[in-house]
N, C-alpha and C positions, 0 to 999 in steps of 0.2 A: 505493499499499501505507500502510494505517495502521499508529501506534504502539498498543503496547497498554500497559497500564496503569505495567508492567514496564520499559517502555522496548526492548522486542522489538520486530520487526515483527510484525504483525498478518496470518496466513495469510488469503490472498484468497478471499473465496467464490465457493462454484461454482453459488449460488444468484442470480446476479445476469447482465445481458446475455442471450447466449445460451444458457445456462445455464438460467435460466428457461423459455425457448420450448422445450429441449431435455426439462426438465421436465412440460410443460404436455403435449406431445406422447408423454412417454411416459404422461401421467396421463389423456389421452385415449385410448390404445391398451390401456391399463389396462382402460379404461369398455368397450369395443370387445370386448375377449378374451374380459370376464368375463359381459358379456350373451348375446353368439356360443355360449359353453361351455353358459352355465345350457338358453340355449333346447334348443341340441343334444341338451343330454343328456337332459335332461325329455322334448322330443318324440320322441325315436328314437335311444337310445343304443346298442339294441340292432341297430341295423341299420349303425354303423359306429365300434364303441368304441374301436379304436385314434386315429382322428382324431378321436373328441368328447374321449377322454381327451388328447391332444397340444392341441387349442385351451385345456380347463384350465390346465393345466401351462401353457401360455404366459401363460397369463393373469396365474397367481401368480409368474411371473416379472416380466411387466409390472411388475404391484403392489410385488415386492420391493426393483425397480430402480428405481420412481419414488422409494421413500421413502428409501432408499441415497443416492439421488442429492442430495436435498434434505436429510440431515444431515448434518455435518460431521466426526464422530471417525474415526479411524484406523482401527475395527473396520468402518462403516460405508463408509467408502470400500475396504476392500477385497470386500465387500458386492456393492457396486455395481460391478469390475470381475469378479467371479464371477460375478452371473447376466446381464451385459452379453455376455459374452465364452459363458456359457453359450447365452444368445439366440440370437448369432452364431453357434454350432454347431447349434444348434435350426436355423434357415432354412436351414441350407446342407445338412445331412444332410436336414431332411424334404424340403425344396426339390428336392433333385437327386432322392429317392427318389419324389419324384410325379411327376417327368419320364420316369424308366427303368422305373418301375413303376406305373404310373398305378391299377393294380387295387388296390393296398396303399392308396391313397388314394382311393376311388369319390367319398367325401365330403368335400371340401375342409376345412383346418385354415386358421389363422392362419398357418401358413407355407408352406403348400403354393405351389407353383411361387415360391419365396423371396417369398412376402406378394402375390404377384400381385393379392388381392383386396383388398387396403389399399393399392391403388397404391404396391407395393414399399417400402411405409416400413417392415416389418420389418425388410426386408433394408439398409435406409440408415442404420436409428436407432442398431442398434450399434456401428456404424463412427463413427457422429458422437459415440455417445457415449462409445466409448473416446479419441477423439480429444481430446473436451473433458476427462473425467479425467486424461489421462496432460499438458494443460496447466494442470491444475488440481489439482494432490496436495497431500494433507492431510499438515501435517507432522507427524512423528512425533512431535513434542515434546507433538503437545495431548493426549496420555493412549489410553488403551483402554476408553474408554466408545462 
């Protein structure tokens, strides 16, 4: 940990080491989910509006989570927790529903079957994100920007 000009310890950055890899994976997943949902909505929205809307929602969640993990303020730290928690909830709910009632999701979403179409990364990623956030909290003294 380094010292700031005021002599107080500077907060550790979440954008280093494994944090960079985590952000990169979130970024790639954001691009993949955005591309997938765009194609699904443009080509066949009327065939599965729920599934394709959920794919678009997942894309937005991944985009915001990626940005929130990069930013260092207390506000973005809270946004990271909210988006990653929402992501985990979405993966668990949609994943379970896609197994229990496959008729709901005749067309796959990013979160269907716990993200099996993405090698289960959507299931594992929020757990890693939460672990990373817990290990790298933002000091409340950093302000509310």
